[in-house]
PQR file with spaces between the fields and no chain letter, atoms N, CA, C, O and H, PARSE charges and radii, in Angstrom:
ATOM       1  N    MET     1     171.481   -6.701  292.898 -0.4000 1.5000
ATOM       2  CA   MET     1     170.555   -6.831  293.235 -0.0000 2.0000
ATOM       3  C    MET     1     169.974   -6.410  293.618  0.5500 1.7000
ATOM       4  O    MET     1     168.768   -6.604  293.470 -0.5500 1.4000
ATOM       5  N    PHE     2     170.537   -5.494  294.415 -0.4000 1.5000
ATOM       6  CA   PHE     2     169.611   -4.027  294.682 -0.0000 2.0000
ATOM       7  C    PHE     2     169.436   -3.300  293.718  0.5500 1.7000
ATOM       8  O    PHE     2     168.219   -3.117  293.698 -0.5500 1.4000
ATOM       9  H    PHE     2     171.517   -5.336  294.535  0.4000 1.0000
ATOM      10  N    ILE     3     169.836   -2.823  292.986 -0.4000 1.5000
ATOM      11  CA   ILE     3     169.250   -2.341  291.431 -0.0000 2.0000
ATOM      12  C    ILE     3     168.063   -2.937  291.311  0.5500 1.7000
ATOM      13  O    ILE     3     166.970   -2.372  291.299 -0.5500 1.4000
ATOM      14  H    ILE     3     170.825   -2.972  293.002  0.4000 1.0000
ATOM      15  N    ASP     4     168.283   -4.101  291.219 -0.4000 1.5000
ATOM      16  CA   ASP     4     166.732   -5.029  289.867 -0.0000 2.0000
ATOM      17  C    ASP     4     165.447   -4.526  291.053  0.5500 1.7000
ATOM      18  O    ASP     4     164.308   -4.195  290.722 -0.5500 1.4000
ATOM      19  H    ASP     4     169.172   -4.560  291.229  0.4000 1.0000
ATOM      20  N    ASP     5     165.958   -4.575  292.430 -0.4000 1.5000
ATOM      21  CA   ASP     5     164.670   -4.508  293.315 -0.0000 2.0000
ATOM      22  C    ASP     5     164.387   -3.539  293.169  0.5500 1.7000
ATOM      23  O    ASP     5     163.206   -3.558  292.822 -0.5500 1.4000
ATOM      24  H    ASP     5     166.883   -4.844  292.699  0.4000 1.0000
ATOM      25  N    VAL     6     164.959   -2.003  293.239 -0.4000 1.5000
ATOM      26  CA   VAL     6     165.018   -0.784  292.946 -0.0000 2.0000
ATOM      27  C    VAL     6     164.116   -0.841  290.819  0.5500 1.7000
ATOM      28  O    VAL     6     163.525   -0.039  290.095 -0.5500 1.4000
ATOM      29  H    VAL     6     165.919   -1.988  293.521  0.4000 1.0000
ATOM      30  N    ILE     7     164.223   -1.177  290.798 -0.4000 1.5000
ATOM      31  CA   ILE     7     163.922   -0.812  289.348 -0.0000 2.0000
ATOM      32  C    ILE     7     162.809   -1.768  289.330  0.5500 1.7000
ATOM      33  O    ILE     7     161.832   -1.147  288.914 -0.5500 1.4000
ATOM      34  H    ILE     7     164.703   -1.828  291.386  0.4000 1.0000
ATOM      35  N    THR     8     162.475   -3.051  289.597 -0.4000 1.5000
ATOM      36  CA   THR     8     161.025   -3.658  290.134 -0.0000 2.0000
ATOM      37  C    THR     8     160.312   -2.418  290.604  0.5500 1.7000
ATOM      38  O    THR     8     159.257   -2.004  290.125 -0.5500 1.4000
ATOM      39  H    THR     8     163.269   -3.556  289.935  0.4000 1.0000
ATOM      40  N    MET     9     161.096   -1.779  291.742 -0.4000 1.5000
ATOM      41  CA   MET     9     159.767   -1.007  292.718 -0.0000 2.0000
ATOM      42  C    MET     9     159.612   -0.309  291.932  0.5500 1.7000
ATOM      43  O    MET     9     158.425    0.007  292.013 -0.5500 1.4000
ATOM      44  H    MET     9     161.953   -2.115  292.131  0.4000 1.0000
ATOM      45  N    GLY    10     160.364    0.546  290.601 -0.4000 1.5000
ATOM      46  CA   GLY    10     160.167    1.645  290.296 -0.0000 2.0000
ATOM      47  C    GLY    10     158.763    1.163  288.924  0.5500 1.7000
ATOM      48  O    GLY    10     157.970    1.928  288.375 -0.5500 1.4000
ATOM      49  H    GLY    10     161.328    0.289  290.536  0.4000 1.0000
ATOM      50  N    ILE    11     158.901   -0.116  288.767 -0.4000 1.5000
ATOM      51  CA   ILE    11     158.078   -0.262  287.422 -0.0000 2.0000
ATOM      52  C    ILE    11     156.534   -0.338  288.227  0.5500 1.7000
ATOM      53  O    ILE    11     155.527    0.324  287.977 -0.5500 1.4000
ATOM      54  H    ILE    11     159.545   -0.738  289.213  0.4000 1.0000
ATOM      55  N    GLY    12     156.722   -1.284  289.171 -0.4000 1.5000
ATOM      56  CA   GLY    12     155.789   -0.638  289.915 -0.0000 2.0000
ATOM      57  C    GLY    12     154.524    0.240  290.449  0.5500 1.7000
ATOM      58  O    GLY    12     153.294    0.177  290.429 -0.5500 1.4000
ATOM      59  H    GLY    12     157.540   -1.822  289.374  0.4000 1.0000
ATOM      60  N    ALA    13     155.788    1.293  291.049 -0.4000 1.5000
ATOM      61  CA   ALA    13     154.955    2.489  291.222 -0.0000 2.0000
ATOM      62  C    ALA    13     154.230    3.281  289.792  0.5500 1.7000
ATOM      63  O    ALA    13     153.011    3.406  289.682 -0.5500 1.4000
ATOM      64  H    ALA    13     156.787    1.344  291.064  0.4000 1.0000
ATOM      65  N    LEU    14     155.178    3.753  288.795 -0.4000 1.5000
ATOM      66  CA   LEU    14     154.678    3.337  287.624 -0.0000 2.0000
ATOM      67  C    LEU    14     153.661    3.343  287.082  0.5500 1.7000
ATOM      68  O    LEU    14     153.235    4.213  286.323 -0.5500 1.4000
ATOM      69  H    LEU    14     156.169    3.651  288.884  0.4000 1.0000
ATOM      70  N    ALA    15     153.080    2.228  287.460 -0.4000 1.5000
ATOM      71  CA   ALA    15     152.251    0.931  286.927 -0.0000 2.0000
ATOM      72  C    ALA    15     151.386    1.729  287.359  0.5500 1.7000
ATOM      73  O    ALA    15     150.696    2.341  286.544 -0.5500 1.4000
ATOM      74  H    ALA    15     153.426    1.521  288.077  0.4000 1.0000
ATOM      75  N    SER    16     151.140    1.995  289.309 -0.4000 1.5000
ATOM      76  CA   SER    16     150.124    2.410  289.562 -0.0000 2.0000
ATOM      77  C    SER    16     149.688    3.286  289.848  0.5500 1.7000
ATOM      78  O    SER    16     148.752    3.387  290.641 -0.5500 1.4000
ATOM      79  H    SER    16     151.701    1.498  289.971  0.4000 1.0000
ATOM      80  N    ILE    17     150.343    4.321  289.181 -0.4000 1.5000
ATOM      81  CA   ILE    17     150.159    5.894  289.540 -0.0000 2.0000
ATOM      82  C    ILE    17     150.079    6.022  287.932  0.5500 1.7000
ATOM      83  O    ILE    17     149.587    7.144  287.810 -0.5500 1.4000
ATOM      84  H    ILE    17     151.103    4.239  288.537  0.4000 1.0000
ATOM      85  N    SER    18     150.276    5.525  286.644 -0.4000 1.5000
ATOM      86  CA   SER    18     149.392    5.563  285.555 -0.0000 2.0000
ATOM      87  C    SER    18     148.157    5.210  285.329  0.5500 1.7000
ATOM      88  O    SER    18     147.274    5.596  284.562 -0.5500 1.4000
ATOM      89  H    SER    18     150.676    4.614  286.742  0.4000 1.0000
ATOM      90  N    LEU    19     148.284    4.137  286.403 -0.4000 1.5000
ATOM      91  CA   LEU    19     146.174    3.465  286.085 -0.0000 2.0000
ATOM      92  C    LEU    19     145.972    4.071  287.048  0.5500 1.7000
ATOM      93  O    LEU    19     145.052    3.281  287.259 -0.5500 1.4000
ATOM      94  H    LEU    19     149.001    3.823  287.026  0.4000 1.0000
ATOM      95  N    PHE    20     145.909    4.947  288.155 -0.4000 1.5000
ATOM      96  CA   PHE    20     145.115    5.816  289.351 -0.0000 2.0000
ATOM      97  C    PHE    20     145.002    7.031  288.360  0.5500 1.7000
ATOM      98  O    PHE    20     144.061    7.779  288.626 -0.5500 1.4000
ATOM      99  H    PHE    20     146.656    5.589  287.984  0.4000 1.0000
ATOM     100  N    VAL    21     145.808    7.404  287.208 -0.4000 1.5000
ATOM     101  CA   VAL    21     146.041    9.013  286.544 -0.0000 2.0000
ATOM     102  C    VAL    21     144.821    8.455  285.318  0.5500 1.7000
ATOM     103  O    VAL    21     143.998    9.304  284.975 -0.5500 1.4000
ATOM     104  H    VAL    21     146.572    6.797  286.992  0.4000 1.0000
ATOM     105  N    ALA    22     144.727    7.105  284.708 -0.4000 1.5000
ATOM     106  CA   ALA    22     143.686    6.411  283.972 -0.0000 2.0000
ATOM     107  C    ALA    22     142.359    6.755  284.349  0.5500 1.7000
ATOM     108  O    ALA    22     141.556    7.430  283.704 -0.5500 1.4000
ATOM     109  H    ALA    22     145.396    6.416  284.987  0.4000 1.0000
ATOM     110  N    VAL    23     142.171    6.066  285.782 -0.4000 1.5000
ATOM     111  CA   VAL    23     140.781    6.532  286.439 -0.0000 2.0000
ATOM     112  C    VAL    23     140.754    7.427  286.544  0.5500 1.7000
ATOM     113  O    VAL    23     139.761    8.083  286.229 -0.5500 1.4000
ATOM     114  H    VAL    23     142.823    5.517  286.306  0.4000 1.0000
ATOM     115  N    VAL    24     141.754    7.910  287.008 -0.4000 1.5000
ATOM     116  CA   VAL    24     141.297   10.035  287.683 -0.0000 2.0000
ATOM     117  C    VAL    24     140.308   10.620  286.760  0.5500 1.7000
ATOM     118  O    VAL    24     139.209   11.144  286.941 -0.5500 1.4000
ATOM     119  H    VAL    24     142.561    7.377  287.264  0.4000 1.0000
ATOM     120  N    GLY    25     141.521   10.208  284.994 -0.4000 1.5000
ATOM     121  CA   GLY    25     141.464   10.988  284.449 -0.0000 2.0000
ATOM     122  C    GLY    25     140.062   10.731  283.077  0.5500 1.7000
ATOM     123  O    GLY    25     139.808   11.579  282.222 -0.5500 1.4000
ATOM     124  H    GLY    25     142.415    9.783  284.847  0.4000 1.0000
ATOM     125  N    PHE    26     139.308    9.301  283.216 -0.4000 1.5000
ATOM     126  CA   PHE    26     138.407    8.469  282.708 -0.0000 2.0000
ATOM     127  C    PHE    26     137.157    9.251  283.444  0.5500 1.7000
ATOM     128  O    PHE    26     136.440   10.064  282.861 -0.5500 1.4000
ATOM     129  H    PHE    26     139.514    8.613  283.911  0.4000 1.0000
ATOM     130  N    ILE    27     136.999    8.812  285.019 -0.4000 1.5000
ATOM     131  CA   ILE    27     135.502   10.104  285.754 -0.0000 2.0000
ATOM     132  C    ILE    27     135.142   11.038  285.374  0.5500 1.7000
ATOM     133  O    ILE    27     133.943   11.275  285.230 -0.5500 1.4000
ATOM     134  H    ILE    27     137.582    8.151  285.493  0.4000 1.0000
ATOM     135  N    VAL    28     136.518   12.234  284.964 -0.4000 1.5000
ATOM     136  CA   VAL    28     136.445   13.457  285.355 -0.0000 2.0000
ATOM     137  C    VAL    28     136.226   13.624  283.604  0.5500 1.7000
ATOM     138  O    VAL    28     135.407   14.529  283.438 -0.5500 1.4000
ATOM     139  H    VAL    28     137.492   12.042  285.081  0.4000 1.0000
ATOM     140  N    TRP    29     136.667   13.076  282.313 -0.4000 1.5000
ATOM     141  CA   TRP    29     136.773   12.893  281.184 -0.0000 2.0000
ATOM     142  C    TRP    29     134.551   12.850  280.963  0.5500 1.7000
ATOM     143  O    TRP    29     133.883   13.604  280.255 -0.5500 1.4000
ATOM     144  H    TRP    29     137.332   12.342  282.447  0.4000 1.0000
ATOM     145  N    LYS    30     134.028   11.665  281.892 -0.4000 1.5000
ATOM     146  CA   LYS    30     132.622   11.425  281.827 -0.0000 2.0000
ATOM     147  C    LYS    30     131.959   12.327  282.197  0.5500 1.7000
ATOM     148  O    LYS    30     131.055   12.799  281.506 -0.5500 1.4000
ATOM     149  H    LYS    30     134.571   11.052  282.467  0.4000 1.0000
ATOM     150  N    ASP    31     132.309   12.804  283.503 -0.4000 1.5000
ATOM     151  CA   ASP    31     131.609   14.248  283.985 -0.0000 2.0000
ATOM     152  C    ASP    31     131.877   14.949  283.620  0.5500 1.7000
ATOM     153  O    ASP    31     131.072   15.851  283.855 -0.5500 1.4000
ATOM     154  H    ASP    31     133.043   12.421  284.063  0.4000 1.0000
ATOM     155  N    MET    32     132.924   15.370  282.857 -0.4000 1.5000
ATOM     156  CA   MET    32     132.918   16.385  281.368 -0.0000 2.0000
ATOM     157  C    MET    32     131.403   15.970  280.385  0.5500 1.7000
ATOM     158  O    MET    32     130.592   16.839  280.067 -0.5500 1.4000
ATOM     159  H    MET    32     133.578   14.638  282.666  0.4000 1.0000
ATOM     160  N    HIS    33     131.297   14.950  280.127 -0.4000 1.5000
ATOM     161  CA   HIS    33     130.236   14.948  278.680 -0.0000 2.0000
ATOM     162  C    HIS    33     128.927   14.453  279.389  0.5500 1.7000
ATOM     163  O    HIS    33     128.099   13.824  278.729 -0.5500 1.4000
ATOM     164  H    HIS    33     131.956   14.244  280.386  0.4000 1.0000
ATOM     165  N    LYS    34     128.744   14.689  280.564 -0.4000 1.5000
ATOM     166  CA   LYS    34     127.354   14.054  281.390 -0.0000 2.0000
ATOM     167  C    LYS    34     126.722   15.879  281.504  0.5500 1.7000
ATOM     168  O    LYS    34     125.630   16.208  281.966 -0.5500 1.4000
ATOM     169  H    LYS    34     129.417   15.200  281.100  0.4000 1.0000
ATOM     170  N    ARG    35     127.491   16.558  281.094 -0.4000 1.5000
ATOM     171  CA   ARG    35     126.532   17.649  281.431 -0.0000 2.0000
ATOM     172  C    ARG    35     125.802   18.228  280.481  0.5500 1.7000
ATOM     173  O    ARG    35     125.013   19.128  280.770 -0.5500 1.4000
ATOM     174  H    ARG    35     128.378   16.291  280.719  0.4000 1.0000
């Protein structure tokens, strides 16, 4: 039971981190192409 919770939390953390990285990368990419 405990391992399932850890895996679920890990997947959630990975998803939120990857989403954050994607948003930041998109903003930086747009900023670079503005110049």
